mmCIF file of the C-alpha atoms, coordinates in Angstrom:
data_MODEL
# 
_entry.id   MODEL 
# 
loop_
_atom_site.group_PDB 
_atom_site.id 
_atom_site.type_symbol 
_atom_site.label_atom_id 
_atom_site.label_alt_id 
_atom_site.label_comp_id 
_atom_site.label_asym_id 
_atom_site.label_entity_id 
_atom_site.label_seq_id 
_atom_site.pdbx_PDB_ins_code 
_atom_site.Cartn_x 
_atom_site.Cartn_y 
_atom_site.Cartn_z 
_atom_site.occupancy 
_atom_site.B_iso_or_equiv 
_atom_site.pdbx_formal_charge 
_atom_site.auth_seq_id 
_atom_site.auth_comp_id 
_atom_site.auth_asym_id 
_atom_site.auth_atom_id 
_atom_site.pdbx_PDB_model_num 
ATOM 1  C CA . MET A 1 1  ? -11.373 43.989  0.521   1.00 0.00 ? 1  MET A CA 1 
ATOM 2  C CA . ASP A 1 2  ? -12.767 42.870  -2.796  1.00 0.00 ? 2  ASP A CA 1 
ATOM 3  C CA . GLY A 1 3  ? -10.844 39.849  -4.016  1.00 0.00 ? 3  GLY A CA 1 
ATOM 4  C CA . PHE A 1 4  ? -8.604  39.688  -0.959  1.00 0.00 ? 4  PHE A CA 1 
ATOM 5  C CA . PHE A 1 5  ? -8.801  35.908  -0.659  1.00 0.00 ? 5  PHE A CA 1 
ATOM 6  C CA . TRP A 1 6  ? -10.040 34.563  -3.987  1.00 0.00 ? 6  TRP A CA 1 
ATOM 7  C CA . GLY A 1 7  ? -8.489  37.064  -6.327  1.00 0.00 ? 7  GLY A CA 1 
ATOM 8  C CA . GLY A 1 8  ? -5.472  38.056  -4.308  1.00 0.00 ? 8  GLY A CA 1 
ATOM 9  C CA . GLY A 1 9  ? -2.287  36.340  -3.316  1.00 0.00 ? 9  GLY A CA 1 
ATOM 10 C CA . LEU A 1 10 ? -3.687  34.433  -0.342  1.00 0.00 ? 10 LEU A CA 1 
ATOM 11 C CA . MET A 1 11 ? -5.004  31.465  -2.341  1.00 0.00 ? 11 MET A CA 1 
ATOM 12 C CA . TRP A 1 12 ? -2.019  29.199  -1.558  1.00 0.00 ? 12 TRP A CA 1 
ATOM 13 C CA . PRO A 1 13 ? -3.305  28.074  1.896   1.00 0.00 ? 13 PRO A CA 1 
ATOM 14 C CA . PHE A 1 14 ? -6.430  26.741  0.223   1.00 0.00 ? 14 PHE A CA 1 
ATOM 15 C CA . TYR A 1 15 ? -4.423  24.719  -2.324  1.00 0.00 ? 15 TYR A CA 1 
ATOM 16 C CA . PHE A 1 16 ? -2.117  23.536  0.441   1.00 0.00 ? 16 PHE A CA 1 
ATOM 17 C CA . MET A 1 17 ? -5.104  22.338  2.468   1.00 0.00 ? 17 MET A CA 1 
ATOM 18 C CA . ILE A 1 18 ? -6.663  20.512  -0.496  1.00 0.00 ? 18 ILE A CA 1 
ATOM 19 C CA . PHE A 1 19 ? -3.369  18.778  -1.363  1.00 0.00 ? 19 PHE A CA 1 
ATOM 20 C CA . PHE A 1 20 ? -2.886  17.496  2.181   1.00 0.00 ? 20 PHE A CA 1 
ATOM 21 C CA . PHE A 1 21 ? -6.525  16.437  2.451   1.00 0.00 ? 21 PHE A CA 1 
ATOM 22 C CA . PHE A 1 22 ? -6.193  14.225  -0.638  1.00 0.00 ? 22 PHE A CA 1 
ATOM 23 C CA . ALA A 1 23 ? -2.810  12.909  0.535   1.00 0.00 ? 23 ALA A CA 1 
ATOM 24 C CA . PHE A 1 24 ? -4.418  12.031  3.876   1.00 0.00 ? 24 PHE A CA 1 
ATOM 25 C CA . VAL A 1 25 ? -7.331  10.228  2.198   1.00 0.00 ? 25 VAL A CA 1 
ATOM 26 C CA . VAL A 1 26 ? -5.005  8.250   -0.091  1.00 0.00 ? 26 VAL A CA 1 
ATOM 27 C CA . SER A 1 27 ? -2.737  7.240   2.797   1.00 0.00 ? 27 SER A CA 1 
ATOM 28 C CA . ILE A 1 28 ? -5.702  6.080   4.929   1.00 0.00 ? 28 ILE A CA 1 
ATOM 29 C CA . ALA A 1 29 ? -7.063  4.078   1.973   1.00 0.00 ? 29 ALA A CA 1 
ATOM 30 C CA . PHE A 1 30 ? -3.634  2.464   1.401   1.00 0.00 ? 30 PHE A CA 1 
ATOM 31 C CA . TRP A 1 31 ? -3.345  1.577   5.089   1.00 0.00 ? 31 TRP A CA 1 
ATOM 32 C CA . ALA A 1 32 ? -6.854  0.074   5.156   1.00 0.00 ? 32 ALA A CA 1 
ATOM 33 C CA . TRP A 1 33 ? -6.094  -1.916  1.992   1.00 0.00 ? 33 TRP A CA 1 
ATOM 34 C CA . MET A 1 34 ? -2.983  -3.421  3.604   1.00 0.00 ? 34 MET A CA 1 
ATOM 35 C CA . VAL A 1 35 ? -4.859  -4.248  6.844   1.00 0.00 ? 35 VAL A CA 1 
ATOM 36 C CA . VAL A 1 36 ? -7.627  -6.020  4.901   1.00 0.00 ? 36 VAL A CA 1 
ATOM 37 C CA . ASP A 1 37 ? -5.056  -7.866  2.790   1.00 0.00 ? 37 ASP A CA 1 
ATOM 38 C CA . CYS A 1 38 ? -3.207  -8.984  5.907   1.00 0.00 ? 38 CYS A CA 1 
ATOM 39 C CA . ALA A 1 39 ? -6.411  -10.125 7.610   1.00 0.00 ? 39 ALA A CA 1 
ATOM 40 C CA . THR A 1 40 ? -7.517  -12.185 4.608   1.00 0.00 ? 40 THR A CA 1 
ATOM 41 C CA . ARG A 1 41 ? -4.117  -13.585 3.554   1.00 0.00 ? 41 ARG A CA 1 
ATOM 42 C CA . LYS A 1 42 ? -3.152  -17.122 4.522   1.00 0.00 ? 42 LYS A CA 1 
ATOM 43 C CA . PHE A 1 43 ? 0.171   -17.210 6.340   1.00 0.00 ? 43 PHE A CA 1 
ATOM 44 C CA . LYS A 1 44 ? 2.148   -20.296 7.328   1.00 0.00 ? 44 LYS A CA 1 
ATOM 45 C CA . GLY A 1 45 ? 1.342   -19.701 10.985  1.00 0.00 ? 45 GLY A CA 1 
ATOM 46 C CA . ASP A 1 46 ? -1.188  -17.703 12.970  1.00 0.00 ? 46 ASP A CA 1 
ATOM 47 C CA . VAL A 1 47 ? 1.613   -15.891 14.780  1.00 0.00 ? 47 VAL A CA 1 
ATOM 48 C CA . ASP A 1 48 ? 2.797   -14.317 11.512  1.00 0.00 ? 48 ASP A CA 1 
ATOM 49 C CA . LYS A 1 49 ? -0.633  -12.824 10.880  1.00 0.00 ? 49 LYS A CA 1 
ATOM 50 C CA . ILE A 1 50 ? -0.899  -11.459 14.423  1.00 0.00 ? 50 ILE A CA 1 
ATOM 51 C CA . VAL A 1 51 ? 2.573   -9.909  14.241  1.00 0.00 ? 51 VAL A CA 1 
ATOM 52 C CA . TRP A 1 52 ? 1.818   -8.244  10.893  1.00 0.00 ? 52 TRP A CA 1 
ATOM 53 C CA . ILE A 1 53 ? -1.501  -6.881  12.125  1.00 0.00 ? 53 ILE A CA 1 
ATOM 54 C CA . LEU A 1 54 ? 0.228   -5.452  15.217  1.00 0.00 ? 54 LEU A CA 1 
ATOM 55 C CA . ILE A 1 55 ? 2.897   -3.877  12.991  1.00 0.00 ? 55 ILE A CA 1 
ATOM 56 C CA . LEU A 1 56 ? 0.183   -2.359  10.796  1.00 0.00 ? 56 LEU A CA 1 
ATOM 57 C CA . ILE A 1 57 ? -1.711  -0.989  13.788  1.00 0.00 ? 57 ILE A CA 1 
ATOM 58 C CA . PHE A 1 58 ? 1.221   0.470   15.709  1.00 0.00 ? 58 PHE A CA 1 
ATOM 59 C CA . LEU A 1 59 ? 3.332   1.747   12.799  1.00 0.00 ? 59 LEU A CA 1 
ATOM 60 C CA . ASN A 1 60 ? 0.378   2.956   10.696  1.00 0.00 ? 60 ASN A CA 1 
ATOM 61 C CA . LEU A 1 61 ? 1.522   4.179   7.276   1.00 0.00 ? 61 LEU A CA 1 
ATOM 62 C CA . LEU A 1 62 ? 5.137   3.099   7.782   1.00 0.00 ? 62 LEU A CA 1 
ATOM 63 C CA . GLY A 1 63 ? 3.935   -0.388  8.745   1.00 0.00 ? 63 GLY A CA 1 
ATOM 64 C CA . ALA A 1 64 ? 1.676   -0.502  5.685   1.00 0.00 ? 64 ALA A CA 1 
ATOM 65 C CA . PHE A 1 65 ? 4.592   0.424   3.437   1.00 0.00 ? 65 PHE A CA 1 
ATOM 66 C CA . ILE A 1 66 ? 6.819   -2.231  5.065   1.00 0.00 ? 66 ILE A CA 1 
ATOM 67 C CA . TYR A 1 67 ? 4.037   -4.825  4.687   1.00 0.00 ? 67 TYR A CA 1 
ATOM 68 C CA . PHE A 1 68 ? 3.582   -3.827  1.043   1.00 0.00 ? 68 PHE A CA 1 
ATOM 69 C CA . LEU A 1 69 ? 7.282   -4.301  0.313   1.00 0.00 ? 69 LEU A CA 1 
ATOM 70 C CA . ALA A 1 70 ? 7.791   -7.432  2.402   1.00 0.00 ? 70 ALA A CA 1 
ATOM 71 C CA . VAL A 1 71 ? 4.610   -9.408  1.775   1.00 0.00 ? 71 VAL A CA 1 
ATOM 72 C CA . TYR A 1 72 ? 2.266   -7.952  -0.807  1.00 0.00 ? 72 TYR A CA 1 
ATOM 73 C CA . ILE A 1 73 ? 4.614   -7.577  -3.784  1.00 0.00 ? 73 ILE A CA 1 
ATOM 74 C CA . ARG A 1 74 ? 6.577   -10.723 -2.972  1.00 0.00 ? 74 ARG A CA 1 
ATOM 75 C CA . LYS A 1 75 ? 5.676   -13.493 -5.329  1.00 0.00 ? 75 LYS A CA 1 
ATOM 76 C CA . GLU A 1 76 ? 3.748   -16.400 -3.859  1.00 0.00 ? 76 GLU A CA 1 
ATOM 77 C CA . ASN A 1 77 ? 6.245   -18.914 -5.220  1.00 0.00 ? 77 ASN A CA 1 
ATOM 78 C CA . PRO A 1 78 ? 9.784   -17.474 -5.188  1.00 0.00 ? 78 PRO A CA 1 
ATOM 79 C CA . ASN A 1 79 ? 11.208  -20.509 -7.054  1.00 0.00 ? 79 ASN A CA 1 
ATOM 80 C CA . PRO A 1 80 ? 8.731   -21.275 -9.829  1.00 0.00 ? 80 PRO A CA 1 
ATOM 81 C CA . VAL A 1 81 ? 8.907   -24.520 -11.755 1.00 0.00 ? 81 VAL A CA 1 
ATOM 82 C CA . PRO A 1 82 ? 10.339  -23.859 -15.206 1.00 0.00 ? 82 PRO A CA 1 
ATOM 83 C CA . GLN A 1 83 ? 7.842   -24.164 -18.032 1.00 0.00 ? 83 GLN A CA 1 
ATOM 84 C CA . ARG A 1 84 ? 8.300   -26.817 -20.687 1.00 0.00 ? 84 ARG A CA 1 
ATOM 85 C CA . SER A 1 85 ? 9.703   -25.573 -23.921 1.00 0.00 ? 85 SER A CA 1 
ATOM 86 C CA . ARG A 1 86 ? 7.419   -25.847 -26.899 1.00 0.00 ? 86 ARG A CA 1 
ATOM 87 C CA . ARG A 1 87 ? 10.147  -27.006 -29.246 1.00 0.00 ? 87 ARG A CA 1 
ATOM 88 C CA . LYS A 1 88 ? 9.646   -30.277 -31.005 1.00 0.00 ? 88 LYS A CA 1 
ATOM 89 C CA . ARG A 1 89 ? 11.952  -32.987 -29.868 1.00 0.00 ? 89 ARG A CA 1 
ATOM 90 C CA . SER A 1 90 ? 13.997  -34.733 -32.473 1.00 0.00 ? 90 SER A CA 1 
ATOM 91 C CA . ARG A 1 91 ? 13.462  -38.485 -32.498 1.00 0.00 ? 91 ARG A CA 1 
# 
């Protein structure tokens, strides 16, 4: 039995378990990050915040991904004011 698990061909379940453990930790951290962002973000109405928090709670990782795409990466001002050009005006 020497080397049956560590030196033999049955090492893949261990790597499989470690990969899914880290994937689980990263997904929980991402979900918590989106919940905290939603709780601290200022929305136009209180109903929007409540709806997003309910979506995050009931849809878990899918809800966090939807929130990330719909709210987090959206720019605060979708129509920014154009900047002045720095050219000199001719008089």
